[in-house]
C-alpha positions as CSV (number, residue, x, y, z in Angstrom):
1,X,-2.5,8.3,-4.2
2,X,0.1,7.7,-7.8
3,X,-2.5,7.5,-9.8
4,X,-4.8,10.3,-8.7
5,X,-1.5,12.6,-7.4
6,X,-3.9,13.3,-4.3
7,X,-3.9,11.7,-1.0
8,X,-7.3,10.7,-0.5
9,X,-7.7,7.9,2.2
10,X,-10.2,6.1,4.0
11,X,-10.8,6.2,7.8
12,X,-8.4,3.2,8.2
13,X,-5.5,6.0,7.6
14,X,-6.7,7.4,11.3
15,X,-5.6,4.1,12.9
16,X,-2.2,2.7,14.3
17,X,-0.7,0.5,11.8
18,X,-1.2,-2.5,13.4
19,X,-5.2,-1.7,14.0
20,X,-5.3,-0.6,10.6
21,X,-3.6,-4.1,9.4
22,X,-6.2,-5.7,11.8
23,X,-9.1,-3.9,10.2
24,X,-8.4,-4.9,6.8
25,X,-7.1,-8.5,7.6
26,X,-11.0,-8.6,9.1
27,X,-12.3,-7.2,5.8
28,X,-10.7,-9.5,3.8
29,X,-10.3,-12.9,6.0
30,X,-13.0,-15.0,4.0
31,X,-11.1,-14.0,0.8
32,X,-9.5,-17.5,-1.0
33,X,-6.2,-17.7,-1.4
34,X,-6.6,-17.6,-4.9
35,X,-8.3,-14.2,-5.1
36,X,-5.7,-12.6,-2.3
37,X,-3.2,-13.5,-4.9
38,X,-5.1,-12.2,-8.1
39,X,-5.9,-9.0,-6.0
40,X,-2.1,-8.6,-4.9
41,X,-0.9,-9.3,-8.6
42,X,-3.2,-6.2,-9.9
43,X,-2.4,-4.2,-7.2
44,X,1.4,-4.7,-7.5
45,X,0.9,-4.3,-11.6
46,X,-1.2,-0.8,-11.3
47,X,2.0,0.3,-8.3
48,X,4.6,-0.3,-11.1
49,X,2.8,1.3,-13.9
50,X,1.9,4.3,-11.7
51,X,5.6,4.2,-10.7
52,X,6.9,4.4,-14.4
53,X,5.0,7.6,-15.3
54,X,6.6,9.6,-12.3
55,X,9.4,12.0,-12.6
56,X,11.9,12.1,-10.1
57,X,10.6,15.7,-8.4
58,X,7.0,13.3,-7.9
59,X,9.4,11.3,-5.6
60,X,10.5,13.9,-3.2
61,X,8.4,17.0,-3.4
62,X,4.7,16.5,-1.3
63,X,3.3,19.5,-3.2
64,X,2.9,17.3,-5.8
65,X,0.3,15.7,-4.2
66,X,-2.9,17.0,-3.4
67,X,-3.6,17.2,0.2
68,X,-0.3,15.5,1.6
69,X,1.0,17.2,4.7
70,X,4.2,19.2,3.7
71,X,6.4,16.9,6.2
72,X,6.2,13.8,4.4
73,X,7.9,12.6,1.9
74,X,6.5,10.8,-1.4
75,X,8.9,8.2,-1.5
76,X,8.9,7.1,1.9
77,X,5.1,6.8,1.7
78,X,5.3,4.5,-1.4
79,X,8.1,2.7,0.5
80,X,5.9,2.3,3.7
81,X,3.3,0.7,1.3
82,X,4.9,-1.3,-0.5
83,X,8.3,-3.4,-0.1
84,X,9.0,-2.5,3.3
85,X,5.3,-3.4,4.4
86,X,5.4,-6.7,2.5
87,X,8.9,-7.5,4.4
88,X,7.4,-6.6,7.5
89,X,4.4,-9.4,6.7
90,X,6.4,-12.0,4.6
91,X,6.6,-14.6,7.2
92,X,2.9,-14.6,8.5
93,X,1.9,-14.6,4.6
94,X,4.0,-17.9,4.2
95,X,2.6,-19.4,7.1
96,X,-1.0,-18.8,5.8
97,X,0.0,-19.9,2.4
98,X,1.1,-22.9,3.8
99,X,-2.0,-23.6,5.5
100,X,-4.1,-23.6,2.3
């Protein structure tokens, strides 16, 4: 979304969050810890780079993003799909990491 300034999703966006998480888990469950950490590091780096290019208006105005519903707030979408999401799953991730 931040790299293209367009809300382009997958079918997963139509699912409730827990179902979406389950589908993503099933897609990646065979991935090693090393691969998961590498992917996570790369994704986080891309996120930070994209955020650094934003103007203040990009965080509050949904019209700045093609196809974004007018009642959505961009910074909230970013938060829900980054640090809020990480916090929600931190305990599960730590437990998984301690088992590998």
